[in-house]
C-alpha positions as CSV (number, residue, x, y, z in Angstrom):
1,M,43.3,19.8,65.3
2,N,43.2,18.9,61.5
3,N,41.8,15.6,62.3
4,T,39.1,17.1,64.4
5,E,38.1,19.4,61.7
6,T,38.1,16.7,59.1
7,K,35.8,14.5,61.3
8,K,33.5,17.4,61.9
9,K,33.2,18.0,58.2
10,F,32.8,14.3,57.5
11,N,30.0,14.2,60.0
12,I,28.1,17.2,58.6
13,G,28.3,15.8,55.1
14,E,27.0,12.4,56.3
15,F,24.2,14.2,58.3
16,Y,23.1,16.1,55.2
17,S,23.2,13.0,52.9
18,K,21.2,10.8,55.3
19,L,19.0,13.0,57.4
20,G,19.1,16.4,55.7
21,P,16.3,15.8,53.2
22,L,14.0,14.2,55.8
23,V,14.6,17.0,58.4
24,A,13.7,19.5,55.6
25,L,10.5,17.8,54.8
26,L,9.5,17.8,58.5
27,V,10.3,21.5,58.8
28,L,8.4,22.2,55.6
29,V,5.2,20.3,56.8
30,I,5.3,22.1,60.3
31,F,5.8,25.7,58.6
32,V,3.0,25.0,56.1
33,S,0.7,23.6,58.8
34,V,1.1,26.6,60.9
35,L,0.3,29.1,58.2
36,N,-2.6,27.1,57.1
37,S,-4.4,24.5,59.3
38,S,-6.2,23.2,56.1
39,F,-2.9,21.4,55.1
40,L,-3.5,18.4,57.4
41,N,-6.9,18.0,56.4
42,I,-7.4,14.4,55.3
43,I,-8.9,15.5,52.0
44,N,-5.9,17.6,51.3
45,I,-3.5,14.9,52.3
46,M,-5.1,12.7,49.8
47,N,-5.0,15.4,47.1
48,L,-1.3,15.9,48.1
49,L,-0.6,12.1,47.5
50,Q,-2.2,12.2,44.1
51,Q,-0.1,15.3,43.2
52,I,3.0,13.5,44.4
53,S,2.6,10.1,42.7
54,V,3.2,11.3,39.0
55,N,6.3,13.3,40.0
56,A,7.7,10.6,42.1
57,L,7.5,8.0,39.3
58,I,9.4,10.0,37.0
59,A,12.0,10.9,39.8
60,F,12.5,7.2,40.6
61,G,13.6,6.5,37.0
62,M,15.6,9.9,37.0
63,Q,17.4,8.7,40.2
64,F,19.1,6.0,38.0
65,V,20.1,8.4,35.4
66,I,21.6,10.9,37.8
67,L,23.5,8.3,39.7
68,T,25.6,7.7,36.3
69,A,26.1,11.6,36.1
70,G,23.6,11.7,33.3
71,I,20.4,13.7,32.8
72,D,17.1,12.9,31.0
73,L,15.2,16.0,29.6
74,S,13.0,13.7,27.6
75,V,10.8,12.3,30.4
76,G,7.9,14.8,30.1
77,S,7.8,14.3,26.5
78,I,7.7,10.3,27.0
79,L,5.0,10.8,29.4
80,A,2.8,12.7,26.9
81,L,3.5,10.4,23.8
82,S,3.0,7.2,25.8
83,G,-0.1,8.6,27.4
84,A,-1.5,9.8,24.0
85,F,-0.6,6.3,22.4
86,M,-2.5,4.5,25.1
87,A,-5.5,6.8,24.8
88,Q,-5.7,6.5,21.0
89,L,-5.5,2.7,21.4
90,I,-8.4,2.7,23.8
91,L,-10.4,4.8,21.4
92,M,-9.8,2.3,18.8
93,G,-11.3,-0.5,21.0
94,C,-8.1,-2.0,22.7
95,P,-8.9,-3.3,26.2
96,P,-7.5,-0.8,28.6
97,I,-5.1,-3.3,30.3
98,F,-3.5,-4.1,27.0
99,A,-3.4,-0.3,26.1
100,F,-1.6,0.3,29.5
101,A,0.8,-2.6,28.7
102,I,1.7,-1.3,25.2
103,G,2.0,2.3,26.5
104,M,4.6,1.3,28.9
105,I,6.4,-0.9,26.4
106,T,6.4,2.2,24.3
107,G,8.0,4.4,27.1
108,A,10.7,1.8,27.6
109,I,11.5,1.8,23.8
110,F,11.8,5.6,23.9
111,G,14.0,5.3,26.8
112,A,16.2,2.7,24.8
113,V,16.6,5.1,22.0
114,N,18.1,7.7,24.6
115,G,20.3,4.9,26.0
116,V,21.7,3.8,22.6
117,L,22.3,7.5,21.5
118,I,24.4,8.0,24.8
119,A,26.1,4.6,24.9
120,Y,26.8,4.1,21.3
121,G,26.4,7.5,19.7
122,K,28.6,8.9,22.5
123,A,26.2,12.0,22.6
124,A,26.2,13.9,25.8
125,P,23.0,12.9,27.8
126,F,22.0,16.6,27.9
127,I,22.2,17.0,24.2
128,A,20.7,13.6,23.3
129,T,17.7,13.8,25.5
130,L,17.2,17.5,24.7
131,A,16.9,16.4,21.0
132,T,14.7,13.4,21.8
133,A,12.5,15.6,24.0
134,A,11.8,17.8,21.0
135,I,11.2,14.6,18.8
136,F,8.9,13.0,21.2
137,R,6.9,16.2,21.8
138,G,6.6,16.8,18.3
139,A,5.4,13.2,17.6
140,T,2.8,13.7,20.3
141,Y,1.3,16.8,18.6
142,V,1.4,14.9,15.2
143,L,-0.5,11.9,16.8
144,T,-3.1,14.2,18.6
145,N,-3.2,16.8,15.9
146,G,-2.6,19.2,18.7
147,N,-6.0,18.6,20.4
148,P,-6.8,16.4,23.4
149,I,-7.6,12.8,22.9
150,T,-10.8,12.0,24.7
151,G,-14.2,10.2,24.1
152,K,-16.9,8.1,25.6
153,T,-14.9,5.0,25.3
154,M,-12.3,6.5,27.8
155,N,-14.9,8.3,29.9
156,N,-17.1,5.3,30.5
157,D,-14.4,2.7,31.1
158,F,-14.1,1.9,34.7
159,S,-10.6,0.3,34.6
160,F,-9.2,3.3,32.9
161,L,-10.7,5.8,35.1
162,F,-9.8,3.8,38.2
163,L,-6.1,4.0,37.6
164,G,-5.9,7.7,38.2
165,Q,-9.2,8.4,39.8
166,G,-10.1,5.4,41.9
167,Y,-9.7,4.6,45.6
168,L,-8.9,1.5,47.3
169,F,-9.5,1.5,51.2
170,G,-9.8,5.2,51.0
171,I,-6.4,5.8,49.5
172,P,-6.0,6.8,45.8
173,F,-5.1,3.8,43.7
174,Q,-2.2,5.7,42.0
175,V,-0.5,5.8,45.4
176,Y,-0.3,2.1,45.5
177,V,1.2,2.2,42.0
178,M,3.7,4.7,43.4
179,V,4.5,2.5,46.4
180,I,4.9,-0.7,44.3
181,M,7.1,1.0,41.7
182,Y,9.3,2.6,44.6
183,A,9.7,-0.8,46.1
184,L,10.8,-2.3,42.9
185,A,13.2,0.4,42.1
186,Y,14.5,0.2,45.6
187,V,15.2,-3.5,45.4
188,L,16.8,-3.2,42.0
189,L,19.2,-0.3,43.0
190,H,20.2,-1.4,46.3
191,K,19.7,-5.2,46.4
192,T,20.9,-6.2,42.9
193,T,24.1,-6.6,41.0
194,F,22.6,-4.2,38.4
195,G,22.2,-1.5,41.2
196,R,25.9,-2.1,42.3
197,K,26.9,-1.7,38.6
198,T,24.9,1.4,38.4
199,Y,26.8,3.0,41.3
200,A,30.1,1.9,39.8
201,L,29.3,3.5,36.4
202,G,28.6,6.8,38.1
203,G,31.5,6.6,40.4
204,N,34.2,6.0,37.8
205,E,33.0,4.8,34.1
206,K,36.6,3.7,33.1
207,A,37.2,1.9,36.2
208,A,33.9,0.1,36.0
209,F,34.7,-0.9,32.5
210,V,38.1,-2.3,33.6
211,A,36.4,-4.1,36.3
212,G,34.2,-6.0,33.8
213,V,31.0,-4.0,33.8
214,N,29.3,-3.7,30.5
215,T,28.9,0.1,30.8
216,K,27.0,0.4,27.4
217,K,24.4,-2.2,28.3
218,I,24.0,-0.7,31.8
219,T,23.5,2.8,30.4
220,I,20.9,1.6,27.9
221,W,18.8,-0.3,30.8
222,I,18.9,2.7,33.0
223,Y,17.5,4.9,30.3
224,V,14.9,2.2,29.5
225,I,13.9,2.2,33.3
226,A,13.5,6.0,33.0
227,G,11.3,5.7,29.9
228,F,9.1,3.0,31.4
229,L,8.5,4.8,34.7
230,S,7.7,8.1,32.7
231,A,5.1,6.0,30.8
232,V,3.5,4.7,34.0
233,A,3.2,8.3,35.1
234,G,1.7,9.0,31.7
235,M,-0.9,6.3,32.1
236,I,-1.9,7.8,35.6
237,L,-1.9,11.6,34.4
238,T,-4.2,10.5,31.3
239,S,-6.6,8.7,33.5
240,Q,-6.6,11.6,35.9
241,L,-7.5,14.0,33.3
242,S,-9.9,11.6,31.5
243,S,-8.0,12.5,28.2
244,A,-4.4,12.5,26.6
245,Q,-3.2,16.3,26.6
246,P,-0.5,17.0,23.8
247,D,1.4,19.3,26.3
248,A,1.2,16.9,29.2
249,G,4.3,16.7,31.3
250,T,5.8,20.0,30.1
251,G,8.4,20.9,32.7
252,Y,7.9,17.7,34.7
253,E,11.6,16.9,34.1
254,M,12.6,19.8,36.3
255,D,10.4,18.7,39.3
256,A,11.8,15.1,38.9
257,I,15.5,16.4,38.9
258,A,14.7,18.7,41.7
259,A,13.2,15.7,43.8
260,V,16.3,13.6,43.1
261,V,18.8,16.4,44.0
262,L,16.8,17.4,47.1
263,G,16.9,13.9,48.1
264,G,20.8,14.0,48.4
265,T,21.8,12.4,45.2
266,S,25.0,14.0,43.8
267,L,24.7,15.4,40.3
268,A,28.3,14.2,39.9
269,G,26.9,10.6,40.0
270,G,27.7,7.6,42.1
271,K,26.1,8.7,45.4
272,G,22.4,8.8,46.4
273,K,19.5,6.7,47.8
274,M,16.0,5.9,46.5
275,F,14.5,6.8,49.9
276,G,16.0,10.3,49.5
277,T,14.3,10.6,46.2
278,L,11.1,9.7,47.7
279,V,11.5,12.3,50.4
280,G,12.4,14.8,47.7
281,A,9.5,14.2,45.7
282,L,7.4,14.6,48.9
283,I,9.2,17.9,49.4
284,I,8.3,19.3,46.0
285,G,4.7,18.0,46.6
286,V,4.3,19.8,50.0
287,L,5.9,22.9,48.5
288,N,3.7,23.0,45.6
289,N,0.5,22.3,47.7
290,G,1.5,24.7,50.5
291,M,1.9,27.6,48.0
292,N,-1.5,26.6,46.5
293,L,-3.0,26.7,49.8
294,L,-1.6,30.0,50.7
295,G,-2.8,31.5,47.5
296,I,0.7,32.3,46.0
297,S,0.7,33.2,42.4
298,S,2.2,30.4,40.1
299,F,4.7,32.9,38.8
300,Y,6.1,33.2,42.3
301,Q,5.9,29.6,42.7
302,Q,8.3,29.0,39.8
303,I,10.7,31.5,41.5
304,V,10.4,29.7,44.8
305,K,11.0,26.3,43.3
306,G,14.0,27.6,41.4
307,I,15.6,29.0,44.5
308,V,15.1,25.7,46.3
309,I,16.6,23.7,43.6
310,L,19.6,26.1,43.4
311,I,20.1,25.8,47.2
312,A,20.2,22.0,46.8
313,V,22.7,22.2,44.0
314,L,25.0,24.4,45.9
315,L,24.8,22.1,49.0
316,D,25.7,19.3,46.6
317,R,28.6,21.0,45.2
318,K,29.8,21.9,48.7
319,Q,29.6,18.4,50.0
320,A,31.4,17.2,47.1
321,K,34.3,19.5,47.7
322,A,34.3,18.7,51.4
């Protein structure tokens, strides 16, 4: 009887980790569609994909971080600072393609700062990234002087605007960017030695070190990835808005963390899939979009999202104890 109960518990846990997020997404889509038929309108679907892309990009980077039992609270600030830096370069006459590249490199460097503080400074990820979030946000306000960065150079540049506002074969271009980054992140996490070392680091850092994993190097690269993808999201958001807003990305870290946790990744580290994070980002996007269509106040939306995140965390803890 004990064996049967153990088997049942294992099956339930496995079902949740593999199919739970996907089932939740399908139920949510059906529920919202029944309440508002406009949800499945092609225009709304395109808007939904645009809304999802920014959060998904940040969540892909957050996936690596949380797999190591870490957290990154600075992603929203990195998004804002990288976007502002890129916008400033374009206004100075730098070709957008080079401004994009420099902005993404800048985001990777900011991520490396987090990684060094955590790997070599032995700072707890929560504290380290909370501090750098304040520093990066403050730097954004200094760079922008507290005002949006915009101008004719940006508003009249096709390549700059196309990144966040353009369509290719009827699909927003930023969705292609999201899919490409997802594919790269998926391969890196699930098909490479780096990915296996990431899981090992999250499963048991001491054991990984004894097994020959350079835990400090892996930690730094993981935060570099998070910073890089946050910067990519910053490029897209800046293009969407046709300006760099000093408060851009505020609160985005919570949606990214929610997407990762809803996707079945354990906050304790060492367990989770990139596909689950993509599904989690879709859940957050559908939830936001659905509540907007239903006319639910943004104040209540925050409460609903908080409850959803809390349920996901409780399910994660229950599964960890099982």
